[in-house]
Backbone bond lengths (Angstrom), bond angles and torsions (degrees), N, CA, C in turn:
res aa  C-N    CA-C-N  psi(-1)  N-CA   C-N-CA  omega(-1)  CA-C   N-CA-C  phi
1 M - - - 1.462 - - 1.520 109.94 -
2 T 1.317 117.41 140.11 1.455 122.50 176.78 1.527 109.10 -75.14
3 T 1.341 116.92 116.28 1.460 121.13 -179.19 1.522 110.11 -109.60
4 N 1.323 114.68 165.71 1.453 122.35 178.00 1.521 112.66 56.32
5 A 1.320 116.30 36.53 1.465 120.37 172.70 1.518 108.51 -83.81
6 R 1.320 116.14 160.05 1.466 120.67 177.32 1.523 107.97 -99.63
7 L 1.317 116.22 117.12 1.458 122.08 -174.89 1.522 110.71 -114.47
8 L 1.332 114.91 149.21 1.469 121.66 176.01 1.520 108.30 -120.54
9 I 1.348 116.22 120.42 1.456 122.38 178.06 1.525 108.56 -102.69
10 V 1.342 116.32 127.95 1.466 120.12 -178.20 1.526 108.66 -125.46
11 D 1.311 116.36 115.19 1.467 120.99 178.38 1.521 107.85 -160.29
12 D 1.332 117.07 136.26 1.466 119.58 -178.18 1.520 112.74 -84.91
13 E 1.336 117.68 -2.49 1.465 121.56 174.71 1.524 108.83 -99.79
14 A 1.325 116.31 114.19 1.466 121.48 -174.17 1.524 112.33 -59.17
15 V 1.329 117.52 -39.44 1.466 120.75 -178.24 1.528 110.87 -61.05
16 I 1.319 116.30 -48.28 1.466 120.45 -179.93 1.523 110.58 -67.73
17 R 1.313 116.35 -41.37 1.461 120.97 -179.97 1.529 110.69 -59.73
18 N 1.312 117.10 -46.40 1.468 120.69 -179.69 1.524 111.66 -67.86
19 F 1.328 116.14 -35.51 1.462 120.55 177.54 1.533 110.27 -61.77
20 L 1.317 116.99 -47.31 1.464 121.25 -179.32 1.528 111.27 -63.44
21 V 1.310 116.31 -40.06 1.462 120.62 178.55 1.523 110.19 -60.69
22 R 1.332 117.52 -46.85 1.473 121.03 -178.26 1.525 111.09 -62.51
23 V 1.318 116.21 -45.45 1.470 120.48 -178.34 1.522 110.79 -59.17
24 L 1.307 116.80 -44.90 1.463 120.19 -173.86 1.527 112.42 -81.43
25 E 1.323 117.62 -28.49 1.466 119.12 174.25 1.514 110.61 -66.21
26 R 1.338 116.92 -34.50 1.470 120.15 177.76 1.524 111.70 -64.14
27 E 1.330 116.78 -21.89 1.467 120.82 178.73 1.522 112.18 -86.70
28 G 1.325 116.87 3.23 1.463 120.33 176.35 1.515 114.98 94.76
29 H 1.327 117.90 8.65 1.462 120.76 -178.79 1.524 111.59 -90.55
30 T 1.310 115.42 154.67 1.461 121.44 170.28 1.525 106.69 -90.50
31 V 1.322 116.89 122.31 1.461 120.39 -171.25 1.521 110.61 -120.38
32 I 1.330 115.06 129.41 1.462 122.95 175.69 1.525 107.32 -112.17
33 A 1.316 117.56 139.77 1.460 121.26 -177.76 1.527 111.07 -114.18
34 A 1.322 115.58 143.12 1.467 122.01 175.45 1.521 108.10 -134.28
35 S 1.321 117.27 143.28 1.464 121.02 -175.33 1.529 113.58 -93.65
36 N 1.333 117.63 -6.21 1.460 120.27 177.82 1.527 109.78 -160.66
37 G 1.333 116.13 173.35 1.451 120.57 -176.21 1.513 114.02 -65.71
38 A 1.329 116.87 -39.44 1.461 120.38 -179.95 1.521 111.03 -63.26
39 E 1.324 115.55 -41.78 1.460 120.16 177.73 1.527 110.73 -64.89
40 A 1.323 116.37 -37.10 1.460 120.71 178.79 1.526 111.27 -63.23
41 L 1.335 116.77 -42.25 1.458 120.14 178.54 1.528 111.27 -63.55
42 D 1.323 116.77 -35.95 1.466 120.18 176.19 1.520 110.56 -61.92
43 V 1.333 116.25 -42.27 1.468 120.54 178.56 1.524 110.26 -61.61
44 L 1.332 116.44 -44.93 1.467 120.75 -178.41 1.528 112.07 -63.48
45 R 1.322 116.27 -31.67 1.467 119.78 178.98 1.523 111.55 -72.38
46 Q 1.325 116.13 -26.54 1.455 120.21 -172.44 1.518 114.65 -98.79
47 T 1.316 117.43 -19.90 1.462 119.34 -176.22 1.521 110.72 -148.35
48 T 1.315 115.55 157.66 1.459 121.02 178.30 1.527 109.31 -82.74
49 V 1.319 116.75 128.53 1.460 122.59 -179.21 1.524 108.88 -123.39
50 D 1.320 116.82 136.62 1.468 121.60 -179.83 1.529 111.61 -84.40
51 L 1.321 116.43 -38.22 1.464 120.32 -175.31 1.520 110.41 -146.94
52 M 1.319 116.36 141.79 1.468 121.85 175.36 1.520 108.78 -120.39
53 L 1.324 115.89 128.96 1.461 122.92 175.14 1.523 106.53 -113.39
54 S 1.335 116.11 114.47 1.465 119.41 -172.59 1.520 111.62 -127.84
55 D 1.340 114.56 143.21 1.457 120.60 169.41 1.534 107.70 -69.95
56 I 1.318 116.85 155.02 1.462 119.97 179.14 1.523 111.69 -87.22
57 R 1.335 116.83 -49.13 1.461 120.04 -176.10 1.521 111.18 -85.93
58 M 1.339 115.73 104.18 1.460 121.71 177.93 1.519 108.58 -142.68
59 D 1.318 116.18 154.00 1.461 120.76 175.56 1.524 109.72 -72.66
60 Q 1.306 116.43 163.53 1.462 124.97 178.10 1.528 112.27 70.10
61 L 1.315 117.26 -64.04 1.465 121.35 -176.51 1.524 107.83 -140.69
62 D 1.332 116.98 111.52 1.461 117.95 -176.46 1.528 110.91 -76.45
63 G 1.334 114.96 171.75 1.455 119.85 -173.22 1.513 114.67 -62.35
64 V 1.336 118.04 -37.84 1.463 120.72 179.98 1.531 110.40 -68.38
65 A 1.334 117.33 -42.14 1.466 120.68 177.31 1.528 110.51 -64.31
66 L 1.336 115.98 -39.68 1.459 120.67 176.77 1.523 110.36 -63.38
67 L 1.328 116.19 -42.91 1.467 121.46 177.88 1.525 110.41 -58.02
68 K 1.314 116.85 -48.86 1.462 121.66 -178.39 1.521 110.90 -60.05
69 E 1.325 116.11 -45.45 1.467 121.30 -179.36 1.523 111.15 -65.11
70 A 1.332 115.80 -44.44 1.458 120.35 -177.21 1.527 111.56 -66.42
71 R 1.330 116.75 -43.66 1.467 120.12 -178.42 1.527 111.58 -67.19
72 E 1.333 116.40 -29.94 1.463 119.88 179.89 1.524 111.30 -68.45
73 H 1.322 116.21 -39.23 1.465 120.17 -176.81 1.524 113.51 -97.70
74 Y 1.331 116.92 -20.97 1.468 120.64 -178.46 1.535 108.46 -132.33
75 P 1.335 117.48 73.59 1.472 121.17 -172.51 1.524 114.61 -63.03
76 D 1.333 117.84 -20.47 1.466 120.08 -179.87 1.529 112.66 -86.72
77 L 1.324 116.71 -2.46 1.465 121.02 -178.06 1.532 110.29 -76.20
78 A 1.332 116.40 126.69 1.468 120.48 173.19 1.528 107.78 -83.05
79 V 1.342 116.61 138.47 1.464 119.94 -176.00 1.530 110.22 -130.78
80 L 1.332 115.01 132.90 1.459 122.92 172.07 1.525 107.38 -119.82
81 L 1.328 116.35 141.86 1.458 120.21 177.83 1.521 110.35 -115.47
82 L 1.314 114.82 144.48 1.457 122.41 -176.13 1.525 108.63 -126.85
83 T 1.332 117.30 133.80 1.456 118.93 -179.35 1.520 111.45 -149.62
84 G 1.312 114.80 150.69 1.454 120.18 173.89 1.506 110.89 -104.90
85 H 1.328 117.10 1.67 1.472 122.41 -177.53 1.521 108.77 -131.58
86 A 1.308 116.08 69.47 1.462 121.18 -174.57 1.522 111.86 -73.13
87 T 1.329 114.75 138.56 1.463 121.39 170.87 1.516 107.52 -137.77
88 V 1.305 115.90 159.06 1.462 119.71 178.34 1.520 109.98 -61.65
89 D 1.328 116.59 -41.45 1.463 120.68 -178.29 1.526 111.64 -62.58
90 S 1.321 116.02 -42.72 1.464 118.43 -178.78 1.522 110.89 -68.19
91 A 1.311 117.46 -36.32 1.468 121.05 177.75 1.519 110.53 -64.57
92 I 1.331 116.50 -45.03 1.464 121.08 179.73 1.527 110.16 -63.12
93 A 1.327 116.37 -43.44 1.465 120.35 179.79 1.520 110.76 -62.22
94 A 1.335 116.38 -41.16 1.461 120.37 -179.81 1.521 111.25 -62.27
95 L 1.310 116.88 -48.12 1.464 121.22 -178.26 1.522 111.21 -68.95
96 R 1.336 116.67 -36.72 1.468 120.33 -178.90 1.532 110.81 -62.89
97 H 1.317 116.32 -35.95 1.459 120.31 -177.75 1.530 112.73 -91.27
98 G 1.325 117.44 7.92 1.459 119.21 169.64 1.505 117.36 105.83
99 A 1.325 118.87 10.02 1.466 119.60 175.65 1.523 109.56 -66.65
100 L 1.323 117.07 138.95 1.461 120.86 -179.39 1.517 112.42 -86.00
101 N 1.330 116.50 -18.88 1.461 119.71 177.96 1.524 108.74 -161.28
102 Y 1.331 114.00 162.94 1.459 121.68 -173.77 1.524 105.98 -136.93
103 L 1.352 116.59 104.41 1.452 121.73 -172.91 1.531 111.17 -100.94
104 L 1.311 115.07 145.10 1.463 120.51 -178.46 1.529 110.93 -107.18
105 K 1.323 115.91 133.38 1.459 121.15 173.31 1.531 108.97 -78.32
106 P 1.333 118.31 147.17 1.462 125.98 -7.35 1.523 111.09 -73.27
107 V 1.312 116.37 145.67 1.458 121.16 -176.80 1.527 109.43 -119.23
108 R 1.322 116.10 136.17 1.463 121.17 -179.12 1.527 110.59 -79.22
109 N 1.337 115.00 156.18 1.465 120.56 178.16 1.513 111.68 -52.16
110 E 1.358 115.44 -45.67 1.471 119.44 -176.46 1.521 111.20 -63.00
111 E 1.326 116.75 -37.24 1.463 120.15 -179.85 1.523 111.26 -65.94
112 I 1.323 115.87 -40.25 1.458 120.32 178.67 1.523 110.42 -63.02
113 V 1.325 115.52 -49.96 1.472 120.72 -178.40 1.520 110.42 -61.08
114 E 1.330 116.65 -44.15 1.465 120.79 -179.06 1.527 111.15 -63.62
115 A 1.327 116.97 -44.06 1.462 120.65 -178.81 1.524 111.27 -65.37
116 V 1.328 116.67 -42.28 1.466 120.53 179.33 1.518 111.02 -65.91
117 T 1.328 116.20 -44.67 1.465 120.68 179.11 1.524 111.13 -59.90
118 S 1.326 115.95 -45.80 1.455 120.72 -179.82 1.525 111.09 -63.01
119 A 1.331 116.94 -44.04 1.470 120.82 -178.98 1.525 111.19 -64.78
120 L 1.320 117.46 -39.56 1.461 121.10 178.30 1.526 110.95 -66.13
121 D 1.325 116.29 -36.83 1.467 120.25 177.34 1.525 110.53 -65.40
122 V 1.340 115.89 -42.06 1.471 120.14 177.97 1.528 109.79 -62.28
123 R 1.324 116.39 -43.64 1.467 120.63 179.65 1.525 110.70 -61.33
124 A 1.337 116.70 -44.95 1.465 120.26 179.79 1.524 110.54 -62.11
125 H 1.332 115.79 -40.94 1.455 121.16 179.34 1.535 110.19 -63.17
126 Q 1.315 117.76 -43.49 1.462 121.64 -179.89 1.526 110.74 -65.97
127 Q 1.329 117.16 -41.53 1.460 120.03 -179.75 1.521 110.86 -65.20
128 R 1.351 114.92 -39.01 1.456 118.94 177.89 1.524 110.75 -62.66
129 G 1.331 115.59 -40.88 1.456 119.66 178.66 1.523 111.66 -63.08
130 K 1.339 116.81 -41.59 1.461 120.61 178.75 1.522 110.73 -64.95
131 K 1.325 116.28 -39.48 1.460 119.95 179.11 1.521 110.69 -63.97
132 L 1.318 115.92 -43.14 1.461 120.34 179.09 1.523 111.14 -64.62
133 E 1.335 115.89 -37.18 1.456 119.34 178.65 1.522 110.88 -66.38
134 R 1.345 116.91 -38.13 1.475 119.50 176.96 1.517 110.66 -63.56
135 I 1.348 115.47 -39.97 1.462 119.68 177.74 1.517 110.07 -63.26
136 A 1.340 115.82 -42.39 1.463 120.27 179.82 1.525 110.70 -61.59
137 Q 1.327 117.12 -41.03 1.460 120.54 179.52 1.525 111.00 -65.98
138 Q 1.340 116.32 -37.46 1.463 119.43 177.83 1.521 110.76 -64.65
139 F 1.330 116.39 -42.16 1.457 120.34 177.08 1.524 110.04 -62.45
140 S 1.324 116.21 -40.50 1.466 120.04 -179.20 1.519 110.49 -61.59
141 Q 1.333 116.90 -40.19 1.452 120.62 -179.46 1.517 110.86 -65.88
142 V 1.344 116.00 -39.27 1.463 119.76 178.04 1.517 110.53 -67.55
143 L 1.320 116.32 -46.08 1.458 120.50 -177.79 1.519 111.65 -67.55
144 A 1.337 116.84 -25.98 1.463 119.95 179.46 1.520 111.30 -64.59
145 L 1.341 116.73 -23.60 1.451 120.82 178.15 1.518 111.95 -76.24
146 E 1.354 116.62 -12.00 1.455 121.46 -178.54 1.519 109.72 -127.78
147 P 1.323 117.85 72.19 1.460 120.13 -176.63 1.510 113.25 -65.32
148 Q 1.350 117.50 -13.64 1.447 119.82 178.62 1.527 111.79 -83.12
149 L 1.333 117.49 1.78 1.468 121.40 -179.22 1.520 111.49 -52.60
150 E 1.318 116.78 131.47 1.458 121.46 -178.70 1.519 110.25 -87.27
151 F 1.326 115.76 146.75 1.460 119.03 172.58 1.517 108.43 -145.03
152 N 1.344 112.88 102.94 1.464 124.07 177.59 1.525 113.28 50.31
153 E 1.343 117.55 -148.32 1.459 121.26 -172.20 1.514 113.38 -63.42
154 V 1.339 116.89 -32.14 1.454 119.79 -173.98 1.519 111.78 -64.09
155 S 1.364 117.96 -23.18 1.452 120.93 -178.73 1.519 111.30 -69.97
156 A 1.303 117.47 -19.72 1.459 121.03 -177.47 1.521 111.85 -77.00
157 R 1.318 118.53 -12.64 1.450 122.17 179.91 1.525 108.94 -113.05
158 E 1.307 117.14 151.72 1.452 120.89 -178.60 1.517 112.88 -93.53
159 R 1.330 117.29 -20.35 1.461 119.30 -176.36 1.522 109.83 -146.21
160 V 1.332 115.45 141.06 1.459 122.18 174.63 1.519 107.32 -122.50
161 T 1.333 116.12 127.82 1.457 120.49 179.84 1.517 109.56 -124.59
162 L 1.314 115.86 129.97 1.457 121.62 179.90 1.519 108.40 -141.60
163 D 1.336 114.61 108.20 1.458 119.22 -177.54 1.530 108.75 54.14
164 S 1.321 118.60 -121.61 1.465 121.25 -178.16 1.524 112.52 -93.73
165 L 1.319 116.59 10.42 1.460 122.00 179.64 1.528 109.34 -103.55
166 S 1.340 116.42 129.21 1.459 121.57 179.08 1.523 109.25 -131.07
167 L 1.342 116.03 130.50 1.462 121.34 -179.28 1.520 109.31 -121.41
168 D 1.326 116.54 124.33 1.460 122.10 174.32 1.517 107.53 -98.75
169 L 1.322 116.76 109.18 1.462 121.22 -171.81 1.516 113.62 -75.73
170 T 1.316 117.83 -16.81 1.459 119.70 179.95 1.524 111.97 -85.21
171 S 1.333 116.04 -32.71 1.469 119.44 -178.36 1.521 113.61 -107.48
172 Y 1.347 116.03 0.63 1.463 121.57 -178.65 1.532 110.77 58.91
173 A 1.331 115.94 36.95 1.459 120.36 179.69 1.523 109.23 -100.07
174 A 1.327 116.37 134.75 1.455 122.05 178.60 1.521 108.28 -125.45
175 V 1.336 116.05 129.14 1.464 121.53 -178.98 1.523 108.39 -126.28
176 L 1.327 116.32 129.89 1.459 122.32 178.65 1.518 108.52 -127.09
177 N 1.332 115.86 121.98 1.468 120.90 -179.34 1.527 111.87 54.21
178 G 1.333 115.25 35.87 1.461 120.30 178.11 1.508 114.88 83.00
179 N 1.329 117.30 -1.44 1.463 121.55 -178.82 1.521 110.59 -107.55
180 R 1.305 116.50 132.06 1.460 121.82 178.63 1.528 109.76 -71.82
181 L 1.321 116.73 128.73 1.463 121.38 178.57 1.522 109.74 -90.74
182 T 1.310 116.40 140.18 1.460 121.15 175.91 1.525 108.16 -95.16
183 L 1.326 116.23 97.61 1.461 121.77 -176.26 1.523 110.04 -115.05
184 T 1.312 115.55 146.67 1.454 119.61 170.30 1.525 107.82 -72.90
185 P 1.333 118.58 161.18 1.471 119.92 177.65 1.529 112.41 -55.30
186 T 1.335 116.68 -39.51 1.459 119.85 179.43 1.518 111.15 -65.53
187 E 1.322 116.93 -43.02 1.467 120.85 179.05 1.525 110.55 -63.31
188 F 1.333 116.88 -39.96 1.468 119.57 179.25 1.519 110.70 -64.29
189 R 1.335 116.58 -47.20 1.468 119.08 -178.67 1.525 110.89 -63.81
190 L 1.332 116.78 -35.72 1.458 120.52 177.96 1.521 110.45 -64.11
191 L 1.317 116.61 -46.35 1.462 120.57 -179.66 1.527 110.67 -64.65
192 A 1.325 116.44 -41.27 1.461 120.12 179.38 1.529 111.31 -64.94
193 K 1.307 116.24 -38.43 1.465 120.27 177.97 1.525 110.71 -61.92
194 L 1.312 116.40 -47.88 1.460 120.51 179.94 1.523 111.54 -64.29
195 A 1.335 116.44 -30.65 1.461 120.72 -177.25 1.527 112.76 -77.79
196 Q 1.330 117.83 -9.00 1.466 120.20 177.95 1.525 110.58 -53.48
197 V 1.331 114.27 -50.86 1.467 120.24 -178.48 1.530 107.63 -136.77
198 P 1.326 118.51 92.48 1.473 120.62 179.51 1.529 110.70 -55.84
199 G 1.325 115.34 133.21 1.453 119.81 -179.68 1.507 114.08 94.83
200 R 1.324 117.13 -22.54 1.463 119.68 178.24 1.530 109.98 -75.77
201 V 1.325 116.82 139.70 1.460 121.71 178.10 1.524 109.12 -87.33
202 F 1.326 116.08 121.85 1.461 121.76 175.17 1.524 107.69 -102.44
203 D 1.335 116.91 129.67 1.463 118.07 -176.61 1.522 110.95 -78.03
204 Y 1.347 114.76 163.36 1.462 121.84 -173.96 1.528 112.41 -55.95
205 V 1.324 116.33 -45.78 1.468 120.53 -175.76 1.523 110.32 -63.35
206 E 1.330 116.83 -43.20 1.456 121.04 179.79 1.527 111.19 -63.31
207 L 1.323 116.37 -40.78 1.460 120.04 -179.57 1.523 111.56 -66.35
208 V 1.322 117.08 -41.54 1.470 119.83 178.19 1.519 109.99 -65.56
209 R 1.316 116.90 -42.09 1.466 120.83 -179.27 1.527 111.42 -59.35
210 D 1.333 116.31 -45.50 1.457 119.29 -174.14 1.530 113.73 -88.34
211 A 1.325 117.28 -25.88 1.462 119.44 179.52 1.525 112.17 -90.83
212 C 1.333 116.11 -35.21 1.468 120.35 -175.79 1.521 112.83 -104.31
213 G 1.337 116.58 -23.78 1.459 119.28 174.78 1.504 116.17 93.09
214 Y 1.315 119.40 16.11 1.457 120.87 177.20 1.521 109.55 -150.06
215 T 1.314 116.43 170.54 1.456 121.27 -178.79 1.519 110.28 -111.81
216 C 1.326 115.58 154.45 1.459 121.64 179.48 1.521 107.82 -160.09
217 T 1.325 117.01 -179.43 1.459 120.72 179.52 1.518 109.97 -72.21
218 R 1.335 116.14 165.05 1.458 120.24 -179.64 1.535 111.02 -61.52
219 Q 1.328 117.40 -42.80 1.464 119.89 -179.10 1.520 110.96 -64.05
220 E 1.333 116.59 -43.12 1.463 120.44 178.27 1.530 110.50 -63.86
221 A 1.343 115.50 -41.57 1.466 120.01 -179.33 1.524 111.12 -63.05
222 Q 1.327 116.45 -40.12 1.466 119.78 179.93 1.522 110.37 -63.41
223 E 1.321 117.22 -42.09 1.459 121.07 179.24 1.526 111.10 -62.93
224 I 1.336 115.89 -44.26 1.462 120.35 -176.37 1.519 111.43 -68.49
225 I 1.335 116.11 -51.32 1.462 119.48 -171.63 1.521 111.86 -70.87
226 S 1.335 117.82 -28.02 1.467 119.64 -178.73 1.521 111.44 -62.56
227 T 1.334 117.16 -35.42 1.459 120.50 178.20 1.522 110.77 -65.56
228 H 1.323 116.66 -44.31 1.463 120.26 179.99 1.528 110.91 -67.08
229 V 1.326 116.97 -37.01 1.466 120.08 178.21 1.520 110.16 -64.63
230 R 1.325 116.47 -43.21 1.469 120.30 179.65 1.531 110.65 -60.03
231 N 1.334 116.77 -44.81 1.460 120.32 179.26 1.521 111.36 -66.39
232 L 1.323 116.11 -39.07 1.459 120.45 -178.88 1.519 110.94 -67.09
233 R 1.329 116.63 -41.69 1.467 120.06 177.58 1.525 110.60 -59.06
234 S 1.310 116.40 -41.53 1.458 120.30 -179.22 1.520 110.83 -62.46
235 K 1.326 116.63 -39.77 1.459 120.49 -177.99 1.526 112.30 -75.57
236 L 1.322 117.07 -27.56 1.462 119.42 177.12 1.525 110.84 -69.44
237 G 1.330 117.12 -28.34 1.453 121.14 174.65 1.509 114.51 62.15
238 V 1.317 116.98 41.71 1.455 121.04 -178.84 1.518 110.03 -70.11
239 E 1.316 117.03 138.48 1.455 121.14 -179.66 1.525 110.53 -70.78
240 P 1.343 117.56 146.89 1.468 121.29 -176.04 1.527 114.42 -59.15
241 D 1.356 117.56 -30.75 1.456 118.74 -175.18 1.524 112.67 -89.60
242 R 1.325 117.26 10.15 1.452 120.19 176.89 1.518 108.60 -122.58
243 P 1.332 117.87 155.67 1.466 119.58 -179.62 1.522 110.85 -61.39
244 L 1.300 117.12 147.44 1.452 121.39 176.09 1.522 108.97 -67.68
245 Y 1.312 116.00 144.83 1.460 117.92 172.20 1.526 110.10 -60.10
246 I 1.334 115.98 -41.17 1.465 120.47 -178.01 1.517 108.75 -108.77
247 A 1.316 115.83 114.45 1.462 121.43 -178.88 1.527 109.60 -105.11
248 S 1.329 116.15 140.49 1.463 121.63 177.55 1.523 110.25 -84.29
249 V 1.312 115.00 139.16 1.455 121.33 170.97 1.522 105.26 -117.07
250 R 1.302 116.14 105.32 1.461 122.32 -167.47 1.524 112.81 -52.06
251 S 1.332 114.86 130.46 1.462 124.04 175.75 1.515 113.55 67.14
252 I 1.328 117.86 6.77 1.469 119.99 -179.24 1.522 110.85 -122.27
253 G 1.341 116.89 -61.20 1.455 118.87 -177.07 1.512 111.90 174.31
254 Y 1.331 115.80 -142.25 1.459 121.37 -177.41 1.524 110.67 -137.63
255 R 1.332 114.87 158.52 1.459 120.18 174.70 1.519 109.14 -141.46
256 L 1.326 115.43 155.38 1.450 121.27 178.91 1.521 108.69 -93.24
257 V 1.329 116.30 127.77 1.460 121.25 -178.04 1.521 109.03 -112.69
258 E 1.314 116.14 127.18 1.458 119.85 177.63 1.518 109.49 -69.61
259 P 1.340 117.86 139.50 1.468 120.29 -179.89 1.513 110.79 -67.49
260 E 1.322 115.68 151.80 1.453 119.87 178.37 1.521 110.01 -71.14
261 S 1.301 115.43 153.38 1.462 119.78 179.29 1.519 108.55 -68.62
């Protein structure tokens, strides 16, 4: 469980607000309380907060509006919403604007602790992914200065051709259907790696190692490579009624699929 996090409790009912503070302080967290949305925004401007737990129905600024404002200016903030007047619309609005959970009053101590713990874990996981992505981008910038960098068997050949896709490994040029693709160095190396053996499944760790230039755990590799695959798929511009060039193999990795005739 994530302990000693900084939490912000927002509720215009003092009894509930104090109850939430006591429950979460017992779990080892530092807890700040605010009685309305405007006060909560003041707290967020003045101090770093890991998670905000807010009531929905409040005067001046309701919980959903507060959520929207907070997520816009503090994207790393985890947010939970609490309400005694649940509706489908309010639940949808909460989730659409980035709430990690939607709790109904009355709420038990265990439910509060579980929801906060889970949200903090999700936040930590997301931050770790962003950090790894920044590292990957830094590696890409360094590797871009050395386009002659070798990566396994594919480095031994100067060109890879697959159907209407052509890759020049010496100049990092990629052409699809006669059109030059604008790829980052990481995206090019990823595509070239997959093109070594069309149809073969390359696992996440191997793809990160050869496309990004470093090693990491399988979970970290999956987070990193999925972003590059998503961007690469977009640039390949495959039509919806044809197989994707890059196919996912769940929990394992990716493979390059030749388009149908």
